[in-house]
C-alpha positions in Angstrom: 44.2 1.2 -24.5 45.0 0.1 -28.0 47.9 -0.8 -30.2 47.8 -1.0 -34.0 50.2 -2.0 -36.7 49.6 -0.7 -40.3 51.5 -2.0 -43.4 51.4 0.1 -46.6 53.7 -0.8 -49.4 53.5 1.7 -52.3 55.1 -0.2 -55.2 52.8 0.4 -58.2 53.3 3.5 -60.3 50.0 5.1 -61.3 48.7 8.2 -63.0 45.0 9.1 -63.4 43.0 5.9 -63.2 45.6 3.4 -64.4 48.9 1.8 -63.7 51.7 3.1 -65.9 55.1 1.6 -66.9 57.1 4.8 -66.5 57.3 8.6 -66.5 58.2 11.2 -69.1 61.8 12.4 -69.4 62.6 14.9 -66.7 60.1 13.5 -64.1 61.2 11.6 -61.1 61.0 7.8 -61.4 60.3 6.4 -57.9 60.8 2.7 -57.2 58.9 2.1 -53.9 57.9 3.3 -50.5 57.3 0.9 -47.6 55.4 2.5 -44.6 54.9 0.7 -41.3 53.1 2.5 -38.5 53.1 1.4 -34.9 50.4 3.4 -33.1 49.6 3.4 -29.4 46.2 4.8 -28.4 44.3 5.8 -25.3 40.6 6.4 -25.2 38.7 7.9 -22.2 35.0 8.3 -21.8 34.0 10.4 -18.7 30.3 10.0 -19.6 28.1 8.3 -22.2 28.1 11.4 -24.4 31.7 12.4 -24.3 34.9 10.5 -25.3 38.5 11.6 -26.0 41.1 9.7 -28.0 44.9 10.1 -28.2 47.0 8.4 -31.0 50.8 8.3 -30.9 52.3 6.8 -34.0 55.9 5.5 -34.6 56.8 5.7 -38.3 59.2 3.2 -39.9 59.6 4.1 -43.6 62.0 3.0 -46.4 62.0 4.8 -49.8 63.9 4.3 -53.0 64.1 6.3 -56.2 66.0 6.4 -59.5 65.8 10.2 -59.6 65.0 12.2 -62.7 64.2 9.9 -65.6 66.1 10.1 -68.9 65.1 7.6 -71.6 68.4 8.1 -73.4 70.4 6.8 -70.5 70.5 3.5 -68.5 68.6 3.6 -65.2 71.0 4.9 -62.5 71.5 3.1 -59.2 68.8 3.4 -56.7 69.0 6.0 -53.9 67.7 4.6 -50.7 66.5 6.1 -47.4 65.3 4.7 -44.1 63.7 6.5 -41.1 62.3 5.3 -37.8 60.9 7.9 -35.4 57.9 9.4 -33.7 55.2 10.7 -36.0 52.6 13.4 -35.6 50.3 12.9 -32.6 46.5 13.2 -32.8 44.0 14.2 -30.1 40.3 13.9 -31.0 37.2 14.5 -28.8 33.8 13.1 -29.6 30.3 14.1 -28.5 27.5 11.6 -29.0 24.6 13.3 -27.2 22.8 14.8 -30.3 20.1 12.1 -30.2 18.5 10.2 -27.3 19.8 7.0 -28.9 23.4 8.4 -28.9 24.1 7.0 -32.3 25.0 10.3 -34.0 28.0 12.3 -32.9 30.5 15.0 -33.8 34.3 15.0 -33.6 36.8 17.8 -33.2 40.5 17.2 -32.9 44.1 18.4 -33.7 47.2 16.9 -35.2 50.4 18.2 -33.6 53.8 18.6 -35.4 55.6 16.1 -33.2 57.3 14.1 -36.0 60.5 15.0 -37.8 59.9 17.2 -40.8 61.3 19.6 -43.3 64.7 18.3 -44.3 65.5 16.2 -41.3 65.7 12.8 -43.1 68.1 12.3 -46.0 69.0 9.6 -48.5 71.5 7.1 -47.0 72.9 5.6 -50.2 73.0 6.0 -53.9 73.6 9.1 -56.1 71.3 11.2 -53.9 73.1 10.2 -50.6 72.9 13.2 -48.2 70.1 15.0 -50.0 66.9 15.4 -48.0 63.8 13.4 -48.8 60.7 15.1 -50.2 58.7 16.7 -47.4 55.8 14.3 -47.9 58.1 11.4 -47.1 59.3 12.8 -43.7 57.9 11.2 -40.5 56.0 14.4 -39.7 54.6 17.3 -41.7 55.6 20.2 -39.5 52.1 21.5 -39.5 49.3 21.8 -36.9 46.1 20.4 -38.4 42.5 20.7 -37.4 40.3 17.6 -37.6 36.5 17.8 -37.8 34.1 14.9 -38.3 30.9 13.1 -37.6 29.7 9.5 -37.1 26.5 7.6 -37.2 25.4 4.0 -36.6 22.1 2.1 -36.4 20.8 -1.4 -36.5 19.6 -2.7 -39.9 18.2 -5.9 -38.5 18.6 -8.2 -35.6 22.2 -9.1 -36.5 23.4 -6.4 -38.9 24.5 -2.8 -38.0 25.3 0.0 -40.3 28.1 2.5 -39.5 29.4 5.6 -41.2 32.0 8.3 -40.5 33.2 11.4 -42.3 36.3 13.3 -41.4 38.0 16.4 -42.7 41.6 17.4 -41.9 43.3 20.7 -42.9 46.7 22.2 -42.0 46.4 25.5 -40.1 50.0 26.5 -39.5 53.5 25.4 -40.4 56.6 25.7 -38.2 58.8 26.9 -41.0 56.5 29.2 -42.8 58.4 32.4 -42.0 61.7 30.7 -43.0 60.5 30.2 -46.5 60.8 26.4 -46.4 57.4 25.4 -45.1 55.3 22.4 -46.0 51.5 22.2 -45.7 49.9 18.9 -46.6 46.8 19.1 -48.8 43.4 19.0 -47.2 42.0 15.5 -46.9 38.4 14.2 -46.7 37.6 10.6 -45.7 34.2 9.0 -45.9 33.8 5.5 -44.5 30.7 3.3 -44.3 29.8 -0.3 -44.0 28.0 -3.1 -42.1 28.9 -5.3 -39.2 27.5 -8.8 -38.5 26.8 -9.1 -34.8 25.1 -12.5 -34.3 28.0 -13.6 -32.1 29.6 -10.7 -30.1 32.8 -12.6 -29.8 33.3 -12.7 -33.6 32.2 -9.6 -35.5 33.1 -9.5 -39.2 32.6 -6.3 -41.1 32.8 -4.9 -44.6 33.3 -1.2 -45.3 34.0 1.2 -48.1 36.6 3.9 -47.6 36.6 7.0 -49.9 39.5 9.5 -49.8 40.1 12.8 -51.4 43.4 14.5 -50.9 44.2 18.0 -52.1 47.5 19.3 -53.5 50.3 19.9 -51.0 51.4 23.5 -50.5 54.5 25.3 -49.5 58.1 25.8 -50.7 59.0 22.2 -49.9 55.9 20.6 -51.5 55.7 18.5 -54.6 52.5 20.2 -56.0 52.3 18.1 -59.1 52.2 14.5 -57.7 50.2 14.6 -54.4 46.5 14.9 -55.0 43.7 12.5 -56.0 40.7 10.4 -55.3 40.8 6.8 -54.0 38.2 4.2 -53.1 39.0 1.1 -51.0 36.9 -2.0 -50.2 37.9 -3.2 -46.7 36.9 -6.5 -45.1 37.8 -7.0 -41.5 37.2 -9.0 -38.3 37.0 -8.0 -34.6 37.3 -10.8 -32.1 37.0 -11.0 -28.3 39.9 -13.1 -26.8 39.4 -12.2 -23.1 37.0 -10.5 -20.8 38.4 -7.1 -21.7 40.7 -7.9 -24.6 39.8 -7.7 -28.3 41.9 -8.1 -31.4 41.1 -6.9 -34.9 42.5 -7.0 -38.4 41.4 -5.8 -41.8 42.8 -5.2 -45.3 42.1 -2.4 -47.7 41.9 -3.3 -51.4 41.9 -0.3 -53.8 39.0 -0.6 -56.3 39.4 2.9 -57.9 41.9 5.7 -58.0 42.2 8.9 -59.9 45.6 10.4 -59.1 47.2 13.7 -60.2 50.7 13.4 -61.7 52.8 10.2 -61.1 52.4 8.5 -57.8 53.4 5.3 -56.1 50.3 3.4 -54.9 49.8 0.3 -52.7 48.2 -2.8 -54.2 46.7 -3.4 -50.7 47.1 -2.3 -47.1 46.8 -4.3 -44.0 46.2 -3.5 -40.3 46.2 -5.6 -37.1 45.8 -4.5 -33.5 44.4 -5.1 -30.1 42.5 -3.1 -27.5 42.1 -3.6 -23.7 39.3 -2.0 -21.7 39.6 -0.9 -18.1 
């Protein structure tokens, strides 16, 4: 069993590969989005080759925006929103029996539309009070997604181990497609690789690179102009054993490159901490 807390504060406005001071007239000028994810997990391995993982997130999100920007007018008051609810659950199975060493495996999973979505969450204050948030800011996407991936690891030396993972996620269906107000998040591809230092099994530092490509959101509720891009993170972390079956972990992600379509809020860093207990 595991529990993880993720902190992602998107408070830097970026376009393309750089930070920008503002947006053109007529575009929305967002202020910030603070995401906090509390995720409970259960992993079960009936054999050395097979394992299954369940992830249940609880999403706490605040968002504020000035609305459509007009350089001839003073900035209007901020419109604010806050939501706290169940997010979209993921179930992923892994098979690691491709090689006798069991260090190469495949993953297949599904993301279910369990979180609130569509127009369920609205602004609480400001000029936009009562208006629904953008679909991408809702706790859930309303879509059922397929997840496919692969992983690999091997020893580089006595104390260093290489690990890598690639994962692709794509929306298959949307609950509201026939109603004409559907939302389909853009396809995403994540590639992660790095090294662990394992001289002391009780303290395992690691350094990894995370590469992400996200496609354009689709559907009647999608913001198709400000949702796609490429991002690269450098992520140091530490995994520590604090009991016979209890481990804790933490890591930060620092963006080292981004190429974003349109005008998007972006985090200066993200942080994650958690714990796992083995039965």
